[in-house]
C-alpha positions, 0 to 999 in steps of 0.5 A: 557477444555472450553475457558474463554471469557473476553471482559473486558480485553480491559480495563485492564492495558497493561504490557507495561505501556502505558494504557490499552489493547485497547490503545495498539490496537489503537496504532497499528491501528494508525501505520497501517494507517501511514504505509499504507498511506506512502506505498501507496504514494510511490506505486502511484507515482512510479507505475504511472511513471512505467505505463507511461513508459510501454506505451511509443513508446520507446522500452527502456522505455517499457522494463525498465518498464516491468523489474521493474514490473516483478521484484517486482510483482513476488517476495513475499512481505515477501521475499522483506521485509527480503531483505531490512531489513536483507540483504541490510545492509550487502551488503552496505559499513560497515558505511552505513550498520551500520547506517541502523541498528541503524536508529530509527524506521527502521522497519517502514521505511522498511515496508513503502518503501518495501510495497510501491515498491511491490504495485507500480508494481501492480499500474503500471499495472493498469495505463498501462491498463487505458492508453491503454483502451483510444481511440487512437484518443485522443492521436492523437488529442492532438498531432495534437494540438501541445502538447508534449508527456509529455503534452499529458500524463499530460493533456489528457491521465492520467486524463482520465486513473486515472478516469477509474482505480479508482475502481481497485486502491481502491482495491490496496489501500485496499491490501496495508492496509492488506499487512502492517500485514506482517511487523510484521516479521521485528518487526513493532508492527502494528495492527496485531502485537499489537493483537499478543502482547495482546494475548501473555500477556493476553492469550485472543486469540479470543478477541485480534484477534476479535478486530483486525478483526473488526478494519481492517473491519472498515478501509476498510469500510471507504476507500471504502465509501470514494473512492465511493464518489470520483469516483462519483465526477470525473465520466466521462459519457460513461466511469464510470457510477455512481450508 
């Protein structure tokens, strides 16, 4: 049995009544971008804080950061999303659990927070590595100038560390975008979900997933290009060499 290719399927009306199949995919693409950006904001902020904790002289802070990283890094993302979406409302007081179940756009918020927490552990390790890669003399010189620990991190260590780890952070952002596809399991109709809906309605499997693949590829190209421009603009001689 030969497969019947139909590339005009994208211009045909979708069963949901919201435009064509192409509109359905573009809506999923927009939701993917929104989810990824929200998740990355959470991952970057929390990951930076935890990464700093892991480099502080305090053993308590270091162990707290270590426990955070190990908890979120060693549990599969799919399991975490299931816990936040299905299990957590059952563990909370009944009124709170009911509110979470009835909350509008619950899959979106769960995906953004769940993916953000998962990726924050990876960002924390990148931040820790970036700080530890700096010469010890920078911290000593800043301390000798009378800067507090917070000021040392804010004005000396973190600005340099973020410049050094910008390439691996780019990879983590790309992983965040791709990880949004897991949210289909909790009912979020992002790009992968939209492609799945399209193939279920139209039975044009290859066209749907080919289009989704191309869209993911284009997103990644845009992100990589933008981050390379940023990397060159903030490059520090001796640490990052622009090409």
